[in-house]
Z-matrix of the N, CA and C atoms (Angstrom, degrees):
N
C 1 1.391
C 2 1.449 1 111.15
N 3 1.393 2 119.37 1 140.38
C 4 1.419 3 124.37 2 -179.73
C 5 1.456 4 109.55 3 -110.02
N 6 1.296 5 117.38 4 139.75
C 7 1.408 6 125.54 5 176.65
C 8 1.558 7 107.87 6 -116.03
N 9 1.380 8 113.13 7 146.32
C 10 1.478 9 115.40 8 178.69
C 11 1.620 10 104.04 9 -110.03
N 12 1.311 11 108.99 10 121.82
C 13 1.525 12 110.56 11 172.71
C 14 1.521 13 107.37 12 -106.38
N 15 1.323 14 110.04 13 139.89
C 16 1.517 15 117.53 14 171.76
C 17 1.457 16 108.14 15 -111.13
N 18 1.389 17 113.51 16 122.12
C 19 1.375 18 123.39 17 -179.81
C 20 1.541 19 107.04 18 -111.54
N 21 1.370 20 112.17 19 131.67
C 22 1.499 21 119.85 20 -175.10
C 23 1.580 22 107.25 21 -115.41
N 24 1.238 23 117.71 22 127.19
C 25 1.436 24 121.41 23 -178.74
C 26 1.597 25 108.05 24 -141.37
N 27 1.316 26 112.57 25 146.14
C 28 1.370 27 122.23 26 175.46
C 29 1.495 28 112.05 27 -109.66
N 30 1.375 29 117.95 28 106.07
C 31 1.392 30 122.79 29 -173.54
C 32 1.554 31 107.48 30 -114.14
N 33 1.384 32 111.49 31 120.21
C 34 1.511 33 115.58 32 177.69
C 35 1.576 34 113.80 33 51.17
N 36 1.406 35 114.58 34 39.53
C 37 1.455 36 116.81 35 177.89
C 38 1.522 37 112.42 36 80.39
N 39 1.333 38 118.84 37 -1.27
C 40 1.541 39 119.22 38 -179.29
C 41 1.586 40 102.97 39 -109.36
N 42 1.318 41 108.94 40 133.75
C 43 1.553 42 112.84 41 174.17
C 44 1.542 43 108.42 42 -80.61
N 45 1.243 44 117.61 43 131.83
C 46 1.471 45 124.44 44 175.89
C 47 1.480 46 112.08 45 -122.89
N 48 1.298 47 119.03 46 131.20
C 49 1.396 48 125.10 47 175.93
C 50 1.442 49 114.80 48 -108.89
N 51 1.301 50 121.67 49 120.95
C 52 1.418 51 126.60 50 177.16
C 53 1.444 52 114.19 51 -99.30
N 54 1.292 53 122.47 52 136.58
C 55 1.457 54 122.91 53 177.83
C 56 1.561 55 105.56 54 -116.52
N 57 1.289 56 118.98 55 114.17
C 58 1.386 57 123.55 56 -178.39
C 59 1.525 58 110.51 57 -119.01
N 60 1.285 59 118.78 58 136.16
C 61 1.430 60 119.81 59 178.48
C 62 1.587 61 107.76 60 -109.14
N 63 1.225 62 117.48 61 140.08
C 64 1.508 63 123.72 62 177.17
C 65 1.463 64 107.23 63 -120.45
N 66 1.362 65 112.11 64 132.57
C 67 1.369 66 121.78 65 178.64
C 68 1.507 67 109.59 66 -104.53
N 69 1.275 68 115.56 67 130.19
C 70 1.486 69 121.63 68 -179.71
C 71 1.505 70 110.81 69 -119.73
N 72 1.221 71 121.25 70 119.82
C 73 1.483 72 129.45 71 173.57
C 74 1.458 73 114.72 72 -75.88
N 75 1.334 74 118.51 73 129.18
C 76 1.393 75 122.67 74 174.51
C 77 1.486 76 105.68 75 -100.72
N 78 1.305 77 120.03 76 117.13
C 79 1.466 78 122.87 77 -177.43
C 80 1.535 79 107.87 78 -98.91
N 81 1.228 80 113.00 79 133.73
C 82 1.485 81 120.60 80 175.97
C 83 1.520 82 105.05 81 -84.08
N 84 1.330 83 115.40 82 152.41
C 85 1.441 84 118.12 83 176.05
C 86 1.491 85 113.28 84 -66.24
N 87 1.320 86 116.52 85 150.19
C 88 1.498 87 120.59 86 175.87
C 89 1.477 88 110.61 87 -89.57
N 90 1.274 89 118.72 88 118.81
C 91 1.446 90 124.40 89 177.96
C 92 1.585 91 105.60 90 -113.40
N 93 1.287 92 113.85 91 139.44
C 94 1.462 93 116.98 92 -173.40
C 95 1.465 94 113.34 93 -97.42
N 96 1.316 95 118.99 94 -30.73
C 97 1.406 96 121.57 95 -173.47
C 98 1.533 97 108.43 96 -138.82
N 99 1.320 98 120.01 97 159.43
C 100 1.399 99 123.71 98 172.51
C 101 1.525 100 114.29 99 -60.58
N 102 1.300 101 113.56 100 -34.73
C 103 1.569 102 119.51 101 -178.04
C 104 1.580 103 106.82 102 -72.37
N 105 1.262 104 123.04 103 -19.15
C 106 1.459 105 122.41 104 177.84
C 107 1.558 106 105.79 105 -71.21
N 108 1.381 107 125.24 106 -23.91
C 109 1.317 108 129.61 107 -173.04
C 110 1.524 109 113.26 108 -105.54
N 111 1.210 110 112.23 109 -37.19
C 112 1.581 111 119.07 110 -174.00
C 113 1.454 112 110.67 111 -125.25
N 114 1.373 113 118.25 112 130.59
C 115 1.372 114 120.02 113 171.72
C 116 1.552 115 109.77 114 -104.24
N 117 1.315 116 116.23 115 152.94
C 118 1.468 117 121.56 116 176.24
C 119 1.458 118 111.90 117 -140.67
N 120 1.350 119 114.56 118 135.89
C 121 1.446 120 125.07 119 177.49
C 122 1.483 121 112.27 120 -129.44
N 123 1.334 122 118.18 121 150.01
C 124 1.426 123 120.94 122 -176.02
C 125 1.604 124 107.28 123 -122.33
N 126 1.240 125 111.72 124 144.26
C 127 1.504 126 124.53 125 167.84
C 128 1.561 127 110.86 126 -123.79
N 129 1.314 128 116.36 127 125.85
C 130 1.534 129 116.77 128 -178.43
C 131 1.465 130 108.10 129 -152.99
N 132 1.388 131 110.06 130 168.24
C 133 1.503 132 119.03 131 167.40
C 134 1.426 133 115.29 132 -106.84
N 135 1.360 134 118.08 133 137.05
C 136 1.505 135 119.01 134 -173.60
C 137 1.485 136 106.28 135 -130.88
N 138 1.348 137 114.13 136 131.84
C 139 1.465 138 121.35 137 179.31
C 140 1.539 139 104.71 138 -93.44
N 141 1.465 140 111.05 139 104.67
C 142 1.498 141 117.65 140 -176.04
C 143 1.533 142 108.91 141 -72.04
N 144 1.287 143 118.82 142 -23.69
C 145 1.486 144 121.77 143 -171.26
C 146 1.584 145 107.94 144 -81.27
N 147 1.257 146 120.16 145 -51.82
C 148 1.432 147 122.57 146 -176.19
C 149 1.495 148 112.15 147 -111.83
N 150 1.209 149 119.65 148 -2.11
C 151 1.417 150 121.52 149 -178.89
C 152 1.503 151 111.82 150 80.68
N 153 1.306 152 113.55 151 157.20
C 154 1.537 153 119.07 152 -179.03
C 155 1.367 154 111.82 153 126.98
N 156 1.332 155 119.10 154 140.64
C 157 1.421 156 126.96 155 -179.11
C 158 1.575 157 108.35 156 -121.89
N 159 1.287 158 111.81 157 132.15
C 160 1.570 159 114.20 158 -179.07
C 161 1.542 160 108.50 159 -139.53
N 162 1.250 161 112.70 160 168.40
C 163 1.509 162 123.23 161 -179.84
C 164 1.556 163 114.79 162 41.63
N 165 1.378 164 108.54 163 57.78
C 166 1.482 165 116.26 164 179.93
C 167 1.525 166 108.16 165 -86.22
N 168 1.412 167 112.51 166 114.54
C 169 1.460 168 118.49 167 179.98
C 170 1.565 169 104.88 168 -115.12
N 171 1.295 170 113.77 169 128.66
C 172 1.519 171 117.17 170 176.04
C 173 1.529 172 109.66 171 -110.41
N 174 1.343 173 112.15 172 139.31
C 175 1.541 174 124.35 173 175.21
C 176 1.440 175 107.45 174 -110.08
N 177 1.377 176 116.17 175 117.82
C 178 1.399 177 117.94 176 173.60
C 179 1.611 178 110.76 177 -110.47
N 180 1.334 179 115.66 178 145.17
C 181 1.506 180 116.42 179 -179.40
C 182 1.528 181 103.90 180 -134.28
N 183 1.324 182 116.00 181 130.73
C 184 1.433 183 125.85 182 176.52
C 185 1.607 184 101.46 183 -89.71
N 186 1.357 185 113.92 184 115.64
C 187 1.422 186 123.27 185 177.78
C 188 1.425 187 118.51 186 -88.41
N 189 1.385 188 119.92 187 0.25
C 190 1.330 189 120.49 188 -169.81
C 191 1.601 190 111.84 189 -124.06
N 192 1.393 191 119.25 190 176.73
C 193 1.399 192 119.50 191 -176.68
C 194 1.538 193 115.54 192 -85.69
N 195 1.353 194 114.21 193 -4.60
C 196 1.507 195 120.99 194 -179.34
C 197 1.530 196 114.08 195 -97.46
N 198 1.297 197 118.09 196 146.22
C 199 1.485 198 124.17 197 177.62
C 200 1.631 199 106.30 198 -81.57
N 201 1.288 200 110.74 199 144.09
C 202 1.491 201 121.58 200 169.34
C 203 1.488 202 110.54 201 -104.94
N 204 1.290 203 119.02 202 127.45
C 205 1.445 204 120.40 203 179.50
C 206 1.509 205 113.85 204 -84.56
N 207 1.274 206 118.98 205 -26.58
C 208 1.431 207 120.53 206 -178.55
C 209 1.570 208 107.54 207 -153.68
N 210 1.259 209 112.95 208 136.37
C 211 1.551 210 119.32 209 177.17
C 212 1.534 211 109.65 210 -133.83
N 213 1.363 212 114.38 211 139.35
C 214 1.494 213 117.97 212 168.90
C 215 1.417 214 111.00 213 -114.30
N 216 1.380 215 115.63 214 122.17
C 217 1.477 216 123.71 215 174.70
C 218 1.497 217 109.69 216 -96.42
N 219 1.361 218 117.93 217 123.22
C 220 1.466 219 121.07 218 177.64
C 221 1.578 220 107.29 219 -90.55
N 222 1.277 221 115.76 220 129.86
C 223 1.510 222 122.00 221 175.54
C 224 1.515 223 109.01 222 -119.10
N 225 1.302 224 115.52 223 112.90
C 226 1.354 225 126.61 224 178.32
C 227 1.597 226 111.44 225 -94.76
N 228 1.280 227 124.84 226 122.61
C 229 1.393 228 128.80 227 178.93
C 230 1.529 229 107.14 228 -97.82
N 231 1.287 230 117.11 229 116.79
C 232 1.466 231 124.56 230 -171.21
C 233 1.524 232 110.40 231 -103.68
N 234 1.323 233 114.45 232 129.83
C 235 1.428 234 122.47 233 173.82
C 236 1.471 235 112.49 234 -77.64
N 237 1.398 236 119.62 235 168.20
C 238 1.406 237 126.08 236 -174.79
C 239 1.566 238 111.44 237 -63.42
N 240 1.272 239 114.54 238 -24.11
C 241 1.527 240 118.77 239 -178.79
C 242 1.527 241 108.02 240 -89.58
N 243 1.360 242 124.43 241 7.15
C 244 1.392 243 126.38 242 174.28
C 245 1.560 244 112.79 243 90.32
N 246 1.311 245 119.37 244 -9.07
C 247 1.411 246 122.70 245 -179.76
C 248 1.583 247 112.29 246 -77.78
N 249 1.315 248 118.22 247 152.38
C 250 1.400 249 119.37 248 174.84
C 251 1.453 250 110.85 249 -83.71
N 252 1.400 251 115.01 250 120.95
C 253 1.494 252 126.16 251 -179.25
C 254 1.497 253 107.24 252 -68.97
N 255 1.372 254 115.73 253 -53.38
C 256 1.556 255 125.18 254 -177.91
C 257 1.449 256 107.84 255 -161.66
N 258 1.347 257 114.75 256 157.72
C 259 1.487 258 122.29 257 173.23
C 260 1.539 259 105.44 258 -120.71
N 261 1.361 260 113.00 259 146.90
C 262 1.477 261 121.32 260 175.07
C 263 1.541 262 107.96 261 -127.85
N 264 1.255 263 121.51 262 142.17
C 265 1.402 264 127.54 263 169.71
C 266 1.589 265 109.77 264 -102.84
N 267 1.394 266 110.16 265 122.11
C 268 1.449 267 114.09 266 -179.03
C 269 1.624 268 105.51 267 -112.13
N 270 1.320 269 111.44 268 119.34
C 271 1.472 270 117.85 269 -177.87
C 272 1.522 271 111.97 270 -81.16
N 273 1.342 272 113.84 271 147.49
C 274 1.491 273 121.33 272 -179.47
C 275 1.476 274 106.52 273 -137.84
N 276 1.379 275 118.05 274 127.24
C 277 1.461 276 124.72 275 179.51
C 278 1.569 277 110.63 276 -102.81
N 279 1.358 278 115.34 277 146.07
C 280 1.382 279 121.12 278 167.52
C 281 1.485 280 120.21 279 54.03
N 282 1.322 281 117.19 280 69.00
C 283 1.412 282 127.45 281 178.54
C 284 1.520 283 108.94 282 -91.07
N 285 1.292 284 117.88 283 100.01
C 286 1.501 285 118.18 284 -178.06
C 287 1.527 286 113.29 285 -71.09
N 288 1.354 287 118.54 286 170.71
C 289 1.388 288 124.52 287 178.74
C 290 1.601 289 108.94 288 -62.92
N 291 1.447 290 111.04 289 131.32
C 292 1.459 291 119.52 290 -179.31
C 293 1.546 292 115.40 291 50.67
N 294 1.398 293 114.25 292 33.14
C 295 1.442 294 122.27 293 179.08
C 296 1.530 295 112.19 294 -94.27
N 297 1.337 296 117.84 295 159.84
C 298 1.454 297 117.69 296 173.30
C 299 1.558 298 102.02 297 -125.04
N 300 1.299 299 116.27 298 143.17
C 301 1.463 300 121.75 299 173.97
C 302 1.569 301 110.28 300 -131.88
N 303 1.361 302 113.33 301 150.39
C 304 1.442 303 121.92 302 178.48
C 305 1.439 304 110.47 303 -120.76
N 306 1.367 305 115.62 304 123.29
C 307 1.430 306 117.50 305 -176.23
C 308 1.563 307 108.02 306 -132.84
N 309 1.278 308 117.01 307 159.87
C 310 1.558 309 120.40 308 -174.38
C 311 1.639 310 103.63 309 -107.27
N 312 1.300 311 113.03 310 135.62
C 313 1.505 312 116.18 311 172.23
C 314 1.609 313 110.90 312 -104.70
N 315 1.242 314 116.75 313 158.89
C 316 1.480 315 118.11 314 178.64
C 317 1.456 316 114.09 315 -55.08
N 318 1.395 317 116.26 316 155.47
C 319 1.491 318 121.89 317 169.49
C 320 1.524 319 105.13 318 -84.31
N 321 1.385 320 111.69 319 161.29
C 322 1.493 321 118.97 320 175.85
C 323 1.534 322 111.20 321 -132.64
N 324 1.303 323 116.87 322 135.57
C 325 1.449 324 122.33 323 179.64
C 326 1.576 325 112.93 324 -66.61
N 327 1.209 326 114.54 325 -19.76
C 328 1.490 327 118.81 326 -179.16
C 329 1.567 328 111.12 327 -131.55
N 330 1.238 329 114.34 328 161.30
C 331 1.534 330 120.46 329 -176.09
C 332 1.410 331 114.72 330 113.58
N 333 1.335 332 117.49 331 153.68
C 334 1.472 333 123.51 332 174.31
C 335 1.445 334 116.09 333 -123.86
N 336 1.327 335 120.81 334 -9.43
C 337 1.396 336 128.02 335 170.94
C 338 1.489 337 115.20 336 -153.66
N 339 1.248 338 121.36 337 169.20
C 340 1.435 339 125.16 338 177.86
C 341 1.506 340 114.94 339 -130.45
N 342 1.324 341 122.22 340 152.19
C 343 1.481 342 126.23 341 169.74
C 344 1.511 343 105.26 342 -119.15
N 345 1.325 344 116.00 343 138.43
C 346 1.522 345 120.36 344 -179.97
C 347 1.484 346 105.48 345 -124.16
N 348 1.321 347 116.38 346 146.39
C 349 1.455 348 124.17 347 175.87
C 350 1.550 349 111.41 348 -156.60
N 351 1.253 350 116.36 349 156.08
C 352 1.524 351 121.85 350 175.90
C 353 1.582 352 104.12 351 -84.63
N 354 1.350 353 114.61 352 117.74
C 355 1.411 354 116.69 353 178.69
C 356 1.564 355 112.21 354 -95.43
N 357 1.272 356 116.95 355 -21.39
C 358 1.476 357 121.05 356 -179.61
C 359 1.552 358 107.00 357 -160.77
N 360 1.429 359 110.51 358 141.16
C 361 1.430 360 115.50 359 176.21
C 362 1.592 361 104.86 360 -144.55
N 363 1.338 362 115.14 361 123.48
C 364 1.482 363 119.69 362 -177.98
C 365 1.513 364 109.94 363 -110.60
N 366 1.376 365 112.07 364 131.59
C 367 1.515 366 116.43 365 -179.02
C 368 1.437 367 106.65 366 -134.20
N 369 1.358 368 116.41 367 121.94
C 370 1.505 369 117.92 368 172.34
C 371 1.573 370 109.23 369 -73.78
N 372 1.274 371 115.65 370 -30.94
C 373 1.540 372 120.33 371 -179.44
C 374 1.495 373 106.61 372 -61.44
N 375 1.286 374 119.42 373 -42.55
C 376 1.487 375 119.74 374 176.48
C 377 1.431 376 117.29 375 -84.57
N 378 1.393 377 112.20 376 -13.74
C 379 1.456 378 119.18 377 178.85
C 380 1.572 379 115.36 378 67.53
N 381 1.379 380 111.95 379 30.05
C 382 1.452 381 112.58 380 -177.65
C 383 1.635 382 108.29 381 -154.03
N 384 1.290 383 113.13 382 173.13
C 385 1.422 384 120.09 383 175.93
C 386 1.535 385 106.32 384 -121.78
N 387 1.323 386 117.52 385 124.85
C 388 1.435 387 122.45 386 -179.67
C 389 1.468 388 111.14 387 -100.93
N 390 1.307 389 117.65 388 145.12
C 391 1.473 390 122.82 389 177.88
C 392 1.517 391 110.83 390 -120.28
């Protein structure tokens, strides 16, 4: 943002007007990872006997003052032995400042638990993509 300052001085009986512009840089905060800006939690039903995950509901919260245009949430479906059965990417659009969004992730025929994380977050306001 630029400001115009008008300085008035009298030099040797002559009035002089100076026009000075000042430039002020607005610095955006430095965020290092997507999880610094966005939190994600999952609620789901797991069949511990036969395996399978259903009704996967994700809650995302934007913790910062900037909008995110696009977010990718990685959902890992974990088998009983701890191995990842499969991973899904759930896209989320337009996450406004300090906003919460609720999205649904796909069910899985196998797995007893899930891990969720933000794998990518794009913000034109920040001018960057966070991972």
